[in-house]
N, C-alpha and C positions, 0 to 999 in steps of 0.2 A: 584357714578360711579366707584370709585376705588375698593369698596367692590365687586361689580358685576364682575369686571374684575378678581379680586382675586378668586372669586368662580369659574368662568369659567376655570381659570388656574388650580385650584385644581381638577376640574372635568376632565380636560385633563390629569393631572398627574395620576388620577385614571384609565383613559382609557389606558394610556401607560402601567401602571403596570398590568392592566387586560390583555394587549396584551402579555407581557412576562410571566405573571402568568399562562395564559391559552394557551400559545403556545403548551404545551404538549397535550392539548385536541385535537388539530388538527393533530399533527405530531408524537405523541409518538409511535403509532403502526407502522407507515411507517419507522421510524428510527430503532425501535427495531427489525423489520424483515429484516433490511439492504437493503430494496428496494431503499431508497434514503440516501444520506449522510445527516448529520445534517444541513449543509449549504444549500444544495439543498431543503431540506424539509422546512426549515425556509423561504427561498425565495418564494417557492410556497404558503406557508401558508399566508405570508404577502400579496401577490397579491390576493388570493381568499378571504381573510378577507376583503380587500378593496372593492372588487366587491360586496360581500354580504352585507357590511355595507351600501352601496348605494341603496340597493334594499328594498323598502317598508318603512313603518313607524309605523306599528301597535303596536309593542312593545314599541317604543318611546312614542306613544300616551298614552299607559297604564301607563307608569312610570310618565309622565308629568301631568296626570289628573285623574288616576283611583285608586290611592292607599291612598293618604292622602288628607284631606280637605285643599284646597288652602288658606283659610283665616288663617291657622296656619302655613304657609310656608313663610319664609323670606330668604334673602340671607344668614343670619347666620345659619338658619335651614339647608339649603343645604350644606353649608360649613362644619357644624358639621357632617352631614350624610356622606359626602365624606371622611372626616378625619377618622371617625370611620371605614369605609370600607377599606381605605388605610392601617390603622394600622393592621387590622385583616388579610388582604391579605399578607402584608409583613411578619407577624408572621407565618402564615401557609406556605408561600413560603420558609421561612428560615428552617422550619422543614420538607420540602418536602411533605407537605400534600396538595392534590388537593381539597381545599375547594372551595365554590361557591362564585364567585364575584357577581353574581346575587343577592343572598341572603344577601351579604354584603351591597349592595345598598339598598335593600328593608328594611332590619333590621335597617340600619343607618337612613333612611328616617323616618321610623315609630318612632324610639326612639327620634330623634331630634324634630319631630312634637309634640310628647307628652310633651317634655320639653318646647317647644314654647308655647303650650296651658297653661302649668303651669305658665309660666312667664306672660301670658296675663290674668291670673286669671280666666280661664275657669272653670265652675262648674263641668263639666264632661270631664276629660282629655282624655278619650278613644275615645271621639267623633272626636278627631283630626285624627284618622285613619278611612278610609272607609273600614269597615270590610266586608260588603256584601250589594250590591245594585243591585236590579233586573232591568236590562235595556234592556233585550231581551227575546226572546222566549226560547232559550236554555241556559244551565248553562254557557257555554263558552262565551256567549255574554254578561254576566253580568259583573259588575265592583266590585272592592273590593279585599282586601287581600285574602279572602277565595277562591274566584273563580279564581283569576289570579295568586296566589302564592301558597297557602296552598295545594289546590287540585292538581295542577300540580307538586308540590314538591314531592308528593307521586306517582302520576300516571306516570310521565315521567321516573323516575328510574325503576319502575315496567315494563313499556313498553320496556325500553332499555334492561332489563334483559331477559324478556320472548321472545321478538322478536329476540334478539341476539342468544339465545339458539335455538330457532326454525329454524332460518336461517342457523345457523352453522350445525344443525342436518340434514337439507335438503341438505346442501353442502356435508356432509359426505356420504349421500345416493346417490347423483348424481355422486360423484367422487370415488365411491367405487372401480371401475375397472380401474381407471386411475393411471398411475405410479406416485409416489410421486415427481419424478424429473420434470415431465411435469406440475404437479399441482403447484409446486413452481415457475416454469418459467412463466406460464400463469398468475397466480395471482400476481406475482411480477410486471407485467406490469399493470394489471387491478387495483391493489391497489393504483396506482398513481391517478387514476380517483376517487376512493372512498375517498382518502385523500383530494383531491381538493374539492370534494363535502362536506366533513366535514369542511374544512376551510370556504367555502362559507356559510354554515349553521351557523357556529359560528359567522360569521360577521353579518348575518341577525338578530341574537338574541342579542349577547353581546354588539356589538358596539352601537346598538340602545338605550340601557339603558342610556348611558351617553348623547346621543342626547336628550333623554327625560328630563334628569336632567338640561341640559343647557337651553332647551326650557322653562322649569318650572321657572328657575332663571330669564330669560329675560322677561317672561310673568308677573312675580311678579313685576319686576322693572318697566315694562311698565304700569301696572295697578296702581302702586303707584304714577305715574306721574314723575318718575325719568328721563325719556327720553323726556319729553315734549318740552324742549328747546335745545335739542342737535343739533349740526350743520347738515346740509343736508348730508354731506359725512359720517356721522355716523348713518344715519337713518336705516341702515340694522340691528342695534341692537334692533329696535322696533319690538317686537313680541306680538301682541295682542292675547288674548284668543279667541278661536273659540267657537261659541255657536249656538243658534237657527237660526241665520241669514244664516248660511251655508245651512241648510236644507230647509229653506224657499226659498232661492235663487234657489236651485235645483228643487223645486216644480214649481216655476215660469218659470224656463228655460225649464222644461218638457212641460209645456203648450205651450210655443213658438215653441218647436220642433213638437208638435202635429199639430199646425196650420201652421207651416212654416213661422212664422213672425220673421223677423230679423235674422233667422238662417235657415239652410237647414232643410226641413221637414224630420223627422226621428222618426217614432213611436217607433222603437226599442230602440233608444237612450233615448227617453222620458220615456219609461217604466223602463229602467235601473236607470234613475235619480230619479224616484218616489220611486223605491225600496230602494235606498240609503237614501232618505229623510225619508221614513217610519222607517228605522233603527234609525234615529235621532229623532224619535217620533214627526214628523210633522203631525198634524191632517189633514190638507188639502190634503197632499200627500196620506194619508191612505184613505180618502174619494174618491179621484180620482181613486186610484188603485182598491178599492173595487167596484166602479162603472164599471170599465173596465172588471173585472172578472165576474160581474153579467151579463153584456151584451155580454161577449165573444169577445170584440173588442181589437185587437192587442195582446191579450193573450188568452189561452184556457179558455173556459167558465168553471167556478167552483163556485158553490154555497157556498162550504166550505170556500174557500179563500175570496169570497165576504163578507161572514158573519164575517170572522176574521177581515178584514180591515175596513169594515163599522162599526163593533162593536167598534173597537178602536177609530174611528173618532166620533162616537155617544157619547162615554164617555167624549170626549173633547167638546161636545156641538155644533158640526157642524150640522145645521138644515137638510141639504139635506141627510147627512149620517143617521141621526136619522130617517127620513122618510123611507129611503130604508131599513134600518136594521129592522124597525118595520114590514115592509111587509114580510121580511124573517122570522121573529119570528112568525108572525101570520100564515104563511103557513108551518112552520116547515122545511124550506129549508136551508141547510147548517148549521143547529144547531141540537142539540141532539133531541129536541122535540119542538113542537109548544107551544108558550106561548102567547095566545091572550091578557091576562091581561097586561103583560109587554109591548106588542105591542101598546096597547091603551095609556098607560102612555107616551111612546116615541112619539107617534103621537101628543098627546096633548102638550108635551114639545116642539116639533118641531114647532108647530103652534104658540106658544107664544114666542119662541125664536126670537130675532131680527136677521135678516140676517146680518152676519158680513160684513162690508165694504171691498171690494176687495183692496181698497187702505189702506194697513196695513204697518205701519212702525215699524221697530225693533229698540230697544235701549238697552243700558246697564245701570244698576244701578250704579250711581257714588257714591262712599263712602261718607257718611255724608249728603246725599240729604235730604232736609226737605219735609214736606208733601204736602202743597197746590201748585197748578201750578204757581201762582205768586211768591211765595217764592222760588220755584224750579228754575224758570227763573232767578231770582236775584242771586241765588246761583251759577248757571251755567255760567252766563255771564263772570265774571272775569276769570274763569277757561278756558272757551273756548278761550278767548283772549290770555291766556297764553299757547295756543297750546295743551291743553289736549284734545286728540281725542275723548274720551268717552263723555266728556262734550260737545264737538262740535256736536256730533251725537244727544245727548239728547236734546240740545237746538234747533237743527234743527227740531226735531220732534215737539217740542212745536210751532215753527213758522209755520210748515206745517199744523198743526191742529188748530192753533189759540188758544192755551191753555196757559193762563197766560201772553201772549204777543199778540199784533195785528197779525192777520194772514198775513204772508209774505212768499209765496212759493219760490220766487226768493232768498230770504235770506236763506231759508232752504237749497236750492240747493248749495249755496255758502258754507255753513257750512259743508254739507256732502262732498263737494269737498275737503275742507281742511283736513277733517278726512280721506278721501280716500287716500290722500298723504301719510298717515301713514299706509295704507293698512289695515284699520279696516274693517272686514267683514260687520258689520252693515252699514258702510258708503257706501260700494259698493252696498249693497242690496237696500238701500234707494235711491241712485242715479238711480238704475234700475227702481224702482217703479215710481219715478218722471218722467223719460223719457218715460216709458210705458204709463202712464196716461196723459202725456202732462201737468203736473202741475209745474209751475215755469219755464218751458222750453218747446220748441216745442216737440210734440210727435215724438219719434224716436225709433222704435222697434229694429233697429240694435244696437244702443248705449245701449238700455235697456238690450238686450241679452248679450252684452259685459260686462256690469256691473254685471249682474247676474252670468255670467260665472266666473268673477274675484272673487266674493264672494264664489261661490261653490268650487272653486279651492284653496281657502285660507286655508282650513283645511290641517294639516300636518306639517312636520318639514321643516324648511327653508333649501334650498340647501346648503348654506355655512356651516350650522351646521353639515349636513351629511358629507360633504367633509372633514371638519377639524377633526371630530371624526374618520372617516374612515382612514385618513392618520396617525392620532396619534396611532390608534390601530395597523396599519400595521407597524409603526416604532417600537412599543413595541414588536410586534411579531418577528421582525427582531433581537431584543435584546436577544431572547431566554429564556428558562426556564428549564435548564438542570436538576435541582434537581427533578422536578415533572415528567419530561420525564423518569427519571430512575425509579420512583415509578410506574407510569402507564405502562411503556413499558416493564419492566423487573421483578419487585417484585411481582406483583399480579399473573401472569400466564405467562408461556413461550409461545410466539406467533410465528406463521409462517405467510407468506403472505396471505394465505387463511383465517386465523383467523383475521388478520388485516383488510382484505376486509369486512368480515362479521360485525366486530365491528364498523368500520367507517360508513358503509352504514346504519346500524341500528341507530346509534347515530345521524347521519346527518339527517335522515328522521324524527326522533323524534323532533329534533331542528327546522327543517323547518316547520313541521306541527304546532308546538307551536307558532312559529313566525307568521304564517299565521293568527292564532286566537288571536294574540296580547298578548301571555302569556310569560312573562320574565322568562323562565325556566333556570335551571342550565345546562350549557354545561358540566361542570365537572360531574354532576350526570349522564347525558345521556351517555357520553363516558365510564365512569367508570363501570356503571352497564352493558353496552353492552359488555365490555371486560369480566366482570364476567360471563355473560350469555354464551358467546362464550367458555370460559374456562370450564364451567359446562357441555356444550354439549360434550366436549371431555371426561371428567370424573370429578366428583365432587372433587376428591382428588387433581386435578391440581390447584385448587384455594387455595391460601395461605391466610388462614383465619385471621392470625395475622395482616397482612397488611390491609385486608379488614376492620377489627374491628377499626383500627386507623382512616381509612378514614370515616367510619360511624360516629365515635364520632365527627370528624371535621364537618360533615354535621349537626349533631344535635345541635352543639354549635354555628354555624355561625349566625343564625338569632338572638337569644337572646344576643350573645356576641357583635355583631355590634350594636344592639339596645342600649345596656347598655353603650358601648363606646361613641356612638353619643349623648345619653342622658346626660352622664357625661360632655362631651365637651360643649354642649349647655348650661347646667346649670352653668358650670364654666364661660362661656362668660356672662351669665346673672348676676351672682354674682359679676363679675368684672365691671358691668355697661356698657359693650360694646354692649349687645343685650337685647331685651325685651322679 
């Protein structure tokens, strides 16, 4: 417990340092153009960072589950990653270089994870890092360092530079006949809005990275059973990992919305839930959505979309989807060309496939679980009695299905209820299944809908984590970062209010777009290249290349430097016998 608290405190220290280290990203231009005093700019940045940090969780989710393999992450791993990032941030801050806190976190996490894998005797150390994992239709929906870090690392600065230059060129064209005095007055006021937008976008991206780190720490401690017997007043520390139960619950909830059972009838809401579940790779949701598109019910009729969703469900072995997709293949509807041979194979497979029981229970693999059902039940029993929520869910599934133990649905409901107290998504889902089917309890669609909704809404970062990280970053922002303000606001290019407006608007738009797609991009890269682009729109000679070169070297070294620092710290802890 003490170690987890120490890791959280270190993460918050990193967040505070990020706040004053990256203050310049939000307010350098508005200070250098003398639109606001430093004190006013810092106050505005603190407030807008706070608001932005509370908006969304896509970036936090990426950091907590999309960059490194969770089995190679411990509290020591995260502590090493944070310390590596903090050391690099302080070093670059001392020399006035606007390096990336984002890449500091990512590099530190990757380096520490590799060291953890080495300490665990893994055969392939590089598997500790999720390099590239296809999880969606488009590249920005995929997981891994390549898609979420490396590609945005190059595209976000490029977008900042090009868009900044184009926007500033357009401003020159539109303001060609306006007197400079009026331009300065107008944009002196408007730039306050662009600076606020920049602060908000900075909060949506940067604050969420530490949220992801804290969520990852608590999820690891929860999975290890560290919080099984904590007092009731500390159960807010319990952060279970989200998984397939979330998307299965969304599918069940969608069906209830279609029929109006236990919830208000709302086909529109149901379709939205199915689309979310499909993104989570739920095969039943894909089958239902494909059927809707094929019939044109509640959605526009589309053979192409029907084939897409039914094909995905057919690959997962859903019999109804296999039959419908076979018909589309045979007739060449929604696919490139007809394929009767494959259609026959799918029809035959659908006929021989057992229809999956609608009463499906979700569970999580408990570390160390044995093979047979009887052995598994004996293994889970003492762990369930010791308040391990995952063991309670798994044992409840065995009782509900009569596997390895006598069938006892009432006992299963009781076990699911205990696990639901810890807010485990699988527990909420299972309770919904039991109440929907009337197994172990009286059938109650209202309660079933309530449990499915609880499971569906369990994905994301807990509110208290958001609030604490947001307030910490705001406090750090209020601390200021005058060295970097001087570099960004004065040394690269001389700025006027109109230039500051163009740079801030460009950078903020790049950051907000990246945060929407869950990409933890560098705020520093975005604002710095936007300022470069604005300067080049004026004339290329306005850019001071010596300063730019120093900044670029800091960018190049951040990922490998923080990875090496975190790797060294983690290996040192292992050699001292404090970590494995």
